N, C-alpha and C positions, 0 to 999 in steps of 0.2 A: 503494499500498499504505500502512495506517495506521501511525503510529509504533508503537503497540503490537505491532501484528504483526511490525514490523521487530525489536523488542526480542525477541520468539517466535524470528523467524528466526536470530539472531545465536546463539540460545541461551545468553545471559547467568546467569551462578549469581551475580550480586553483590547480587541483589536481598534475599536473606536474610543475607547475612553480615556481621559487624560483628567488627571486629579487638577482642582481649582488652587489657583494662585493669589497670592497677596501681597507680599513685601516685593521689593525691588529684586533682594536676593533672590529671592523665589522665582522672579521673573526671569533672571540667567539662568537658573535653573531648568524651567518651562524651554526655554529657548534651546538650550542644549539637549534636553529630551526629545522637543518636536523634531530636531534634525536626526537625532539617533531612530528615532521612529520612522522618518521616511526612509532612511537607508534599510530600516528591516521592512517596511511594507514594498519596498522596490526589490525586496530578495538580496540584499548587498550585506549579508549576515555578518563576514569578516569585519566592514566598516562598522556596523551596526553593534556588533560584540565590544570593539574598542571604546565607540561613543557612550555605550551604556555601563563599561566597565568604569568611565569616570565620574559617573553619576553614582556611583555605589559608594556613598558615605552615610554616616551618621548625624550630619551636622543638622540641628534641630531646623534649622531653615530650609531644608531640602523635604518637600513634599512629594518627593519624584523616587525615593531610595528603594520603596517596595515595588513599584512598578519598572525601574531600572535594572532592579536585581532579577524580578522576573524575566523580562526580555533579556537581558544578558544571559540568563539560562537556555530561553529558547533560540536566542541566536546560536548559540554553542550545538544545541540539539541538531539545529537545521543543517550543521557541518560535520555533525556525526562525531561531535566531543562528547559523547552521551554520560561520560564521568562526571564532567566540568558542569556539564548542565545540571545533572543530579545533587552535585554535592552544593551547588547554588540554591536550587529548590529546597535540600533539607536545612541550608542555612536561613532559608525565609521563612521556613515554618519554626527553627528555634529563635527567631529573634522578633519574627512579626507572626505571633501565634492567633492572635484576634482579627488579622487581617482581613477586611470583609470578602477578598477574591481567595482564600485561603483553599477551598475547594478546586480551584482549578489548578492550583498546585500540585493537590494528592492526585488529581487526574493525570497531569503529565507526570508525576514521579511514578503511578503505575505503569503509565505507556514506557517509560523509561526501565522501568525494572523488568518489565515482559521482554523487551527488547536485550535487554542485557543478559536473558536467560535465568532471571530471579524471580519467579512466577509467585514465592509465597511473600518477599518483601511487595511485589506489586499489590497482592490481594490485600494485605496489612494498610498499604498508603492507601487504597482506593475505600477501604472499609472504616475509616478513620470518621467517616461521617456518620452519625445514627441513622441518617436515613438513606444509606449507601443503596440497599436492596432496593428502594423505590427508583432510585436516580437514574433516568434513562441515560445520561451520559457515561456512570457507571457501567450499567450493561452493555453498552454498546462497546466498550474498550475490552469488556470480560468476554463477549461475544467473538470479537475478534483474533484473541488471541489464545483462550482457554482450548478451545477446541482441536488447536494443533498440536497440543502436550500429546505425551505419551501415556499409555496407561498406567504404567508404575508412578507418574509425576501425579497424574489425576487422583490416583488412588491416595497417595499421600496427601494432597489437596484436600481429599473429601474428609480427611480425618481430621485436619484442622479446621474446615468450614464446611462441616455435615450438613447445614441449612442452606446452603446457598446454591441455587438454581440452577445456575449456567455451571458450574462445576459438578452438578449431581448429573443433569441432561448430557453433559458433554461425557464423562464416565460412562454411564450408561450405553450412549451411541459407540464410545471407544470399544467396549467391550465385545460387541456386536460385530465388529469389523474384524477381532482376532478369529484366530481358527478355532472351531467350535471346542475343540478339544482341550486349548485354554483358556476357554472363557471361565469366568468364576461366577458361576451360574446362582449362586448363594447371594452374592454381592449385587447380581443383574436384579434379580427377585426384589431385594430389598430396594432398589433406588427407581426400581419400576412403581412399586407400591408408592416409595415417599413421596416420589413426585407427580404420581400419576400419569404415567406415559405411555398413551392409547397404544400410539404407533408401535410400539416395543412387546405389549401384551402376549400378541399372537408368536411374537418371537420366542419368548421364554417358554411359552405353554403356558402361561397364567390363563390363557381362553379355552384350554381343554378341558373339558368336561368327559369322565370319564363313564363309559356306560358297561353297567353290568350286567350279563346276559345269562339266559340259560345254557345256551349253546356257543362255544367260540371257535370259530373258523381259524384254522393253523396251516399255512401254505408251507411245504418243504421244498426249497428249489436250490437244489444239488446236481452235480454232473455226473448222472449214473451214467450216462450214455451206453442206454439198455441195449442198444440194437448189438453193441460190441463185444456184451456178454456172453458168457460159453455157459451151459448146464455140467458143471464139472465142481469139485471140490478144492481146487487149487485156488491159491489167494490171487484176486483179481486185481488188476492194476488201478481199480477206484477202491480197493477195498475198504479205505479210511472213511469214505461215504458210505458203503453199505454198512459199515460198523456204525458210524455215527446215526444211522436212521433205526438200525436194528434197536439201539440204545432208546431212542424217541418212542419207536412204536410200543416197548415194553412198559415205559412211562406214561404212556397215554394208556394203557390197558389198565394200569392202576388207578389212575386219576378216574377214568370211567366208572368207577365201581362206584364211585359218589353220583349226587343227583344231577350236578352241573357236569357237561360234556365236553370235553375237547376233539372238535371234529378235523383231525389230521388228514390232510391229503399232500400226496406227494406229486411233483413235476420235475421233468428233465430237462435242466438247462440246456446240455449237450455242449457245456464251453460257448455257448454261441450266443451273440446279443440277439439276430434275427429270431432263433428258435425260444429265448427267452421272453422277445416282445410276444410272440405267439401266444406263449404260454399266461402274459398278463391279461391277454384278452378273454380268458375263459370268463365264465357266467363267476365262477367261484371267487374272484376277485374283487367281485361288486360289494361283497361284505366280509372282506377279510379283514381280521384282529392283528395277527402276527405273522410276518414272514421270517423264516429260518434259511438263511443265506441269500446269495448265492456266495462261490468261494472265488471265482476267478473274476479279473479287471471287467472287462467288456459287458458279460451279464448283471454283473453288479451295479454298474452304472445305469443302465435302463431302470434297474428296480429301484436303486436310490432314486431317482426321478419320480418313476411311478410313487415311491412312498411319500415323497417331499410334496408331490402335488395334491395327492388323496388323504395325506397324514396318517400314515398307517406305519406303526411301529417294525423293524426290522431288526435281524439278529444276524452277527457273523458268529459262526459257533467256535472257531479256531482262531482267528488273526490276533494279533497284539499290536497292529497298527494302528497309531492315531490318525493316520492320513484320512481312513475312512471316516472319520467323524468331524471333519472339518468343514464339511457343505451341508450337514444334516442333521439337524437336531432328533431326528426320528429315527437314527443309526445306533444301533447299540454293539458292544463287545460282550462275549460271553466272558472273556480272558480280561485280565489286565493289560494295560498299554505295557510297551518296553520301556518308556521314561517312567511310569508308575512302578514299575517291578525295580528298576536301577534306584529310584528316590526312598524305596521303603528297605533296599539292601543297605545304602549308606546309612539311613537312620537306625538300621539294626547295628551296623558295625561301630557307630558312635556309642554306640551304650554297651556294646558286648565285647569290643574288642580294646583291650588297654590302652596298647600304643596307637596314639590317634596320628600318627603319620601313614598315608595310603598312596597308593600307585594306581592308574588307570591303563589297560591294555585295549585298545580300540582295534577292532576288525574292520574291513574294507567298507560293509555297506551303510546305508543311510541311517538305517534301524541303530546300526552299532553306536554311529555317531550321536545320535539322540540321547540313548540309555548313557554314553559316557558323559554327555555333556549335563545330562539330569543327576547323574551321579555326583559330579564335581560338583553343581550347585547343593545340593542337599547335603554332602560331605562338610562344606565349607560352611554352611547356615549351621550345622551341629557342632562346630567346631575343631574339625578335624584339618588337618594341613595333608592339602595334595602334593606331593614331594615332585611325582614325575607321570606325564602323559605319554603315551607311547603308541603311537599308531603303527601295527604289524603289517610289513609286506608280506605276503602270503609265502611269496617265491623267496623269501630271505626271512623265513620264519625262526630258522637257528640262529637268528641274530640276536632275538630276545633270549635266548640261552646264556649266549655271551653276556648280554647287559646285564642279568641277574646274577652271574656267577662271576666270571673272572674278567679283569681289564685284559691281559695279556696272557692266552692258556700255554703257548711255547711248549707243547708235547709233554708238560707235566701233569701229576694229578691235581685235582682241585683242591687249593686250601684255601681258605676261608681270608688268611692273610692276602690273598689276592683279590678279594670280591670288589668291585668298582663300588657296590653299596655295600657298607659295612654291615654285619650282623648283626641282626634283631633293631636294625634303624626303621625299618619298616614297617608297622602293624599288619596291613592287609593291602592285598590287590585285587582290584576289582577288575575282571575281564567282560568286556563288552563284546562278546562274540560266542555264537554257538557253533562255528567252524573247529571242528576236532584237531584239526591241523594247529592253530593258534593255540586252545586252551589245554591241549595234553603237553605241548612246549611249556607252557608256562606251570604248569603242575609238575613236570619232570626236571625243571630249573628249582624249583622251591624245594622238592625233595632232595634234589643236591646240596643246595645249601645247608639243610638240616638245621634250620634255627625257627622263629616264633611266626612267621608269617601265615596271614589266614586267608586262603584263595576264597573269593564269592563270585558266584558265576550262575549257573541257570540247570534247572533239573533235567533238560533237554542232553545234559552231558551224559545224565545216566543211559538215556534210551540204546544207545550204541555198546555200552559196556565195553569200551576201547580200554578204559582203566577201571580196574578191579575195586571194587566196594571198601576192600580193607587198605588202598592207598587214601580214599577219600577221608577214612576212619582216622588213618594215622596223621593226617595233615591237618583235621580239622576243616576241612571244605565244607563253606557255608554255600546253599542252593535256594535261590527264589522257587518257589515250586506252586504256580498258580494251578496246576492238574495234581497235586498230590491227593491221596485217596490211600488211608491207611486199609490194607486188607485184612487187617484183625479186626475191624469193628463190624459190629453186630448188623449194622445195616448195609455194610457192603457184603458180608456174606448171605444175607438173604437176597439181595439181588443177583447176586454169582449163581446161586441156587435157581433162581427163575431163570437167569437168562440161559444157562445150562438145558434147564427142563424144555425150554421157547426153542431153542437153535441148538442145541446138541453140542454146543462149544464152549468155552472158557471165554469170557469177555475181555477183549482187547480195550487199552486205555481210550481209546477213540468209544467204542460202543458205551465204557462207564460215563465219558463226558456227555454224550449222546442224552443218555439216563438221567443225568445230573440236572442237564440244561433243562429237558422239557419238565422234570417235576417243578423245577424251581421257576420258569416263566408261566408254565400250566397253572400252578397255585398264585403266582401274580396276578394272571388274568381274572381268577377266580375270587379271590380276595378283593381284588382292586380294579376292575374291569379294564376294559381297551384300553386306557391311558394310564397304567399303572404307575408309571414316572410321578404322576400327579401325589400319589400317596407317599411314595419313596421321597421325596423332596421335602415331604412335612415331617419325616420322621428321623431321629438319630440312630437308629437302632441297627446294629448288624443284624442282616436275616439270616438265620441258619440255613445251611445245605443239608441234604439226605445224605450225600456222602463225603462232601468237601468241609474246607472250613468256614464256607458261609459267604454272605453277600453284601456289598455296602455300595449303594450306588446313590445316595443323598447327592443333587445337583451334579451327577456325573453319568456319563454314558458307557462306561466301562466298570468292570467291578476292580475296587479297591482294598479288596480284600487279598491282600500277599502272605500266603504260608512261607515261611524261611524252614528249612530242612537241614540236616546232617547223619551221617553215619554214625550209630551208636550201637556197640555190641554186634557190631554187623548186622544192623537192619537200618534202614531210611526211617530216619525218627522226625516228626514234628517237634520242631523247638519252638516256634510262635507264630501266631497268625496276625500279621502286622495289617492294621487299616487307619483310616483319620483319628 
């Protein structure tokens, strides 16, 4: 915005005002003042500044000292000497606090502080008047600068000025411009309610009315690729999908023993967007309450558009990627996100690992980088020191062994005296990767060191059994485990028995996941209606799982409960389930 527009914005009335004069001495001051004012009006701010400076004195005969001080400040402002202008305005406020034009001084101080990127001082300057909230000049200045601030700055401003409408509105709209997975939905809900922001009520779901029904239609859209299935007992290429569905089907059988029914219908997306569009045209989707799937990108985009248009909840049963949440408030993840897992890992380490020095090893993927960044942030917020961040080149993964063990091997045996990183100087290492070439190297290096480093990773490391459980146990490896189910618990044993009876085989991890998600979301529909998130957002209670450690979805579209496991006495053991 140009400087003259800013003058109009503030609505100053000074430019035509001159003080009354009486004495001869005052007439000399008046002549000098009018000459300086002419320079100012003509835009020669350098000459104006010099002329007004000569009139800034405390001579009792000088009726122009307040005006000259003010225009000296403005002359410097227009020359981009913001600090000089600011200091003079502060001086006016100190020396002439009862001057009848002091409000304009505060307006300009507010403007200058905003331009100097000091919004808190700007707000304090603008709010010095008891009528600042009703002053259109103050409001215009705020409306120009405040909406340009970052969410973090706006959030802090809101803490200091909780009743300021411009701050509240700006923060609310700034939150909605963030990726959905990063939005503070609880804060947004409070802002919408406090400032009655009608245009955002639908965005946050405040306008949703959850309907309870006798029958809920649930569509399963998965890539069965039925045309490629063969009638034999060998594992199929899409065995994961079949296992998920078998678990869901068994859960629905249990649910439908109650009076309220889940009408579960399966559709084959064939991993194709055209096939998925055809599926969505089915009569079933005119009254669908929940869609589970799809798994692949192209079909998922089609379904996400459908769900956004029709306000239908959808659930991804296996993904940990927050990317899926960025554009659609009706999209839910059954799993915690990779970022949430990393954050909870850092919080666990800060409370359970004595040595607060940590390291982060990053794999090559975007998800690895996001997890690493979240661990870094949470670690620092928890009082930990991040000593190193090491991005692993998969083709040179052996380099990380040398990084953790010796500076120069030179053909000798490993010797702690040669360690590049001193023994016991690091308390923990977070490995943001499920790549077995990376995490096995880290564990091998830590095993070689023989010191007290705790490795923190993911339960997916257990899937391939490349490392035996005794190694995990001996090193005290800590794993985030969103899929953890204790096989010794009563509910699992009952599920396993029912699954064996129905399908003639032992349930896989994906069968268990399908069973658990369908029981949980089926119960959510029955208890809370088709928009179950409305009830979730009103409760601080962790919701119990049937096989798992539970669920927490308040103001979240992914599960925030993160089980932490270790190997103890040769068994995978739950140490803690961390949530908000």
